[in-house]
N, C-alpha and C positions, 0 to 999 in steps of 0.2 A: 539369410531371415527379415522380413517385413516387423520393422519396429514401430509401436504406436507410443506416442507422447500424451500425456495423459498426467502432466506435471505443470499446466500453464499457469499455475500462483507460483512458482519458482520461477519460472523466468519464459519470453514469450520469443517465438523468431523475428529478427527483423523483417518487417514488411518488404519487398522485393522493391516497390517505391521508394520505400524509406531510404533502402541501401544507394539505389539510383541517384536520391536527390544530395545525399551525403558524399558521391563520389569526386567531385571536380573540387571539394574542400581538403581534399588531401594530398590532390596532386596540383593543378592548375592554380588552383584558387586560397592555397594556403597561409596568407597574412596574416601577420599579429591585427588584431584589431587595434589596438594600440597604439600601430606604425602610424606615422602622418605622410604617408605616400598612396600611387593607388593601391598597392595592394594590399596594404592595410585598411583603409578606407573601404575597397571590396566587401572584405571580411566582416570590418563595423556594419556597415547597410545590412550583412547577412545576417547579423546577430539581433540588430533593431528589427528588422521586419520579421523575423522569427520570434520573436519578444513582443510583437506586438499581435502575431497568429496566436501564441500560447494565452494572452491576456483574454483576446476573445473571446476563447475557448473556452474559459473559467469567467468571463465575465469581469474583469479585472481593467484597471490600468497598466498600460504596459511599464512603467515605472514601479508599478508594487510587483512585477515577476524578478526574480532574481536567479539565477543559475547556478547549481551545486552540482559536485560529481555524482551524489548517489542520493537514493530517499532516505537513508540512515543518516546522511550527513546532513541533508535536510532537516529532520527531526532535532537532531543535536541543535543544529544552527537554533531552530525555533526554538527549543528549549532553554537550554542553555543561556541563548542571547537575551531572551526574553526574562528569562528570571533575574540576571547579572542586570540589566538595563533596569528594573524595576523595583530593586530591593526597598527604594520608599512605600509600594505598591504594598508590599508585605512579605512575608519568608514562608509562605503556604503554597503548595501545589496540590491538584489533585487531579486524580487519573485514575485507571481502572486495572484492574487484576488480569486482564486478558489483551494488554497491549501487545505490540511487538517487542521486542528484547532492544531496538534500539532506543525504545519510548522509555522501557522500565528500565535498563540500566543505565542510563542519563539520569533518570529521578532518582535512582539510589546514589548515583555520584555526588550532585546535590544532596542529598541527605546526609555525607558522609562529611560537608562545607557546611553542615550546620540548619540546612531548611528542611522544613516539615512537608511532609510530603502522605495525604490521602490516598488509600488505594482501595478503589470502588470495588465491591463483590459484583457482578453480573446473576441475573436468573438463569434459571436451568438453561434454558433455550439462547441464553448467550447473547440475550440483550440487556443494555443498560438503561434504566427510565430516565428519564429526565430530572425527576424528582428525588431519586437518587442520587444524582451527580450534584443539584442543588443543594439536599440537605449537607451535603458534606463541604461547600462553601462560608468560608467566613468572611470576615473584614480584612482577615489580612493575604486572602487569597489571591497571588497576584497571577497566576494559569491554572486553566485546567486543559489537558492535552488528551485526546478520545479520537479514536477511529473512525472511519464513517464503512468501511467494511474489513471483515475480521479475515486477516491471512489464511486461517488456521481451520474454522467454521464456515466461513464466508457470511457470518450473520452480519445485516446492515443497521447500524445506528440510526436512531432517528436526529442527526445533529442539530438542524433547524430548532428542534424542540429544545432541546439542550443547551442550545446559545440564550434563547429565550430564557430559559428558567435560569440561567445562571446569572444572565446580566440584570435578571430582576430581583436576584440575591443581590449581588456586588455588581456595579455596572461598571468598577474599574476592571474588573477580572478579564485577562485577554482569554483566547479560544485558540487554541491549537488543533487542526485534525489531520490526521495523519490518515490520507487518501487513497495511497498507491495501489491497494488492491484492487479500489475500483475505479480505476479512469476508464478500462474499454467500456464498462458497460453502465454506471450512473452518472446521468448529468451534471456536475455540481457545479451550481453557480454563486460563486462566491458572497454576493449580496444577497441572494434569497436565505443563503445558508448563517449569513452573520457573522463569518468566524472571522478574527485576526488576524492566523498565522494558518497555513494549507500546504501538505506538502504531496508533491507525486513524481515519479521517474518512470524514464524511458522503456524499464529491460520487463516492465508489466505490462507494457502499450503496444508491444509489438516495434516498438520505436529500440535504439542503440542501445546499451548498457553505458553507462558512466557517464550519463546526464539525467537530471533531477532539476525540479523545482522548487523555490520554497516561495509562495506568495505572501505577503507583509503589505497588510492594511498601509494606506496610507495615513501618517503621523502616528502609528505605531513604531515605539525606539525599541529596538534591539538590539545589541555589541556581536560584533563579529569574533569567530572562531580563528579564522586566517587574517593575518596583516601581512601587507608587499604595497604593491603598485596602486590599488586603490581602487581595482577592477570591480565592476557591479556594485557602483554607488560609494565604494571602499567597504562593502559589507560581506564580500567574498573574494578577496585579492588572489590574484591568480591569471595566467592567461586564459582566455577562453575555448572552451572546447568548441569552438566552431562548428565540424563534422557534425558533434553530437546534438549541437543545438540547433541545428539544420534538421537534421534526422527526428528531433523532436516534434519541430513543428510540423512536418509534414505528417509523424504519425497521430497527431491530434486533428488535423484536417481529415485523413483518414476515418480515423474514428468520429467523427462531428458526423460524416456522410454513410457511417455504414451503423451505427450505434443501436439501430432500432431492429433492423434485421439482425444484424449478429446475437441482438439479446432473444430474440425469438427463434432463432435457428438453434441454438448451445442451448438455450433452456429447454424447449422440448428434446436434443440428446439428454440432456439431464434428469430430465422427470422420467424418462425411458428405463436410463439406465437404472436407477434409484428405484424405479418398480420392479425390474426383472431381479435386482440384488435383493429387495426384500423378500420377494417369493419363495427364495435360496431356504429362508427359515435362519432363525440366529443370527438374524443379521439387524443393528441396531443405526438408524439414521439418526445422526445428531443434530440435534436445533432443527428439525424438519419442519414445527410449526411456527418456525422464526423467520422473518425477512431474509433472504438470504441472495447472493450473488448468483447469476443462473449456471454458471460455471461449477460451483463450486459443491461436492457432494463429501459429508465426512462420515463415514461407517466402520463401525464396530463388530467384528467378525468374532463369534464365540470360540469359536475351533483352532485356530491359530494365532501367531504372535506377529505382530506387523511387519517387526525386522525380519521373521522367514516370511511373510507374502511380500515384501516390496521384492528381496532376493528372488523366489520365486518367478514373480512376476516380470521383476527384468530378464530373467533367462528366458523365459518365454518370449522376450520383446517387447514388454509394455514396463513405463517407467511412469510408477506411481510415489508419494512418499509415504511416510511413517508420518501419524499425526501424533505419533507419541515422542517425536522427538523435536527439541528447541531448532536442530539445525541437522542437517544432514552428517555432522563430524560429531554431534554429541548425544550421548545413551541416556540423557535426563529426561526424565518424564515432561508431557506438555504441562505447561503452566493453565495452558487455556483447558487444555480437556479436566485439570484438577480442578480448576474453580468453576467450570458449567455441571461438576459433581459425579464423574466419573472416578471408581478406584483405579487403583494401582494396575489391578489384572485386566480392566476394561481398557484402560488408555491405552497398554502395551498390547493391545488385539483392533488397535485404532487406525487405518487409514484414509487419506486425504485422496481424493481422483479428481482431478480439474482438468477441464475441455476448453480448446478452444476454438479458432475461427478453422483450422484445419480438421478437426474431428469429423468422423463420420458416422453414420449407423451402423457403419462395418467396423469399424474401430470399434464401437461399443459393445457391440454384439460380441468380437473378438476377446473383450474385458470380460464379458461376462460369462462368458463359455470358458475361460484360463479360471476365472474365481472357481467357477464351479467345482474344477481339477485340485483345487487347493483348500479348499476348506469342510 
């Protein structure tokens, strides 16, 4: 059976060039970057040259780039670290109802510690207006956290306008952005966006799993979560994942060179798939009128439950995800779909199809033909 992967929002394959760049650092160049000998210095040089490459990718200074293990860790470090380091600024945080669980559950943990959190509701098309965010900011708001692009519905937020609105209301408020889903398709220049903290990871960008970045603007103070040997300027102790860091640098190099080409190709495939599925009838495209990532398609099917459709598509060799689940191991209805107005019945008939570099027009036709037999 030929298998078709249409779940690129969950994970991307590691690019072969990325794997090739990483390979020497598993075997010959395996030194610890903290060691004061040739092996260690070679590894440290690789880390720092990779840091410079990644800094260039987001238009930051190398010293503003910190390596972590996952996007979830970067988001935790940004939110917990900023909240704890900036208590004098205030005990209030603003986020949205449709953030990734690594943001929402972290904010909920801070609520249990006594901080106040405002959860801003989105419009039905999945966007959150700068005015909405700014209206929730108070004199005691130390941090806001918002995504650049939503992992479930693919909607892109106007982060630059949000930052401007927030800073106009309270210049002391820090802005954290979860950019994990956007890395392959959206150019995020931290200077143009004006953000203070920004997270992204390798596993959504054709890089390796187990490596991520947290950008921390110079002069912004946050506390570490992990203490130890003082690596990453004492913000994230522990021996650096040198192969992962090298791999992520190669991944962003490839993205920078191919982003526009990939955007056009994948967007055309998504639009074709969307039009064909809509023509089947009884299919709702969620957030169709909002700015979306070019590879995302969240659809609600009237005649099947998404869990059944995911199972049946998998049996037919097609991998998609259930938009009504917070994760593959959870049966809870999606907080994102609920926030944009889908009732329980519709949420349970929603799936997320996400395309990638290796998706072909033939793949899309097969997906369409298979869904025809299931709805």
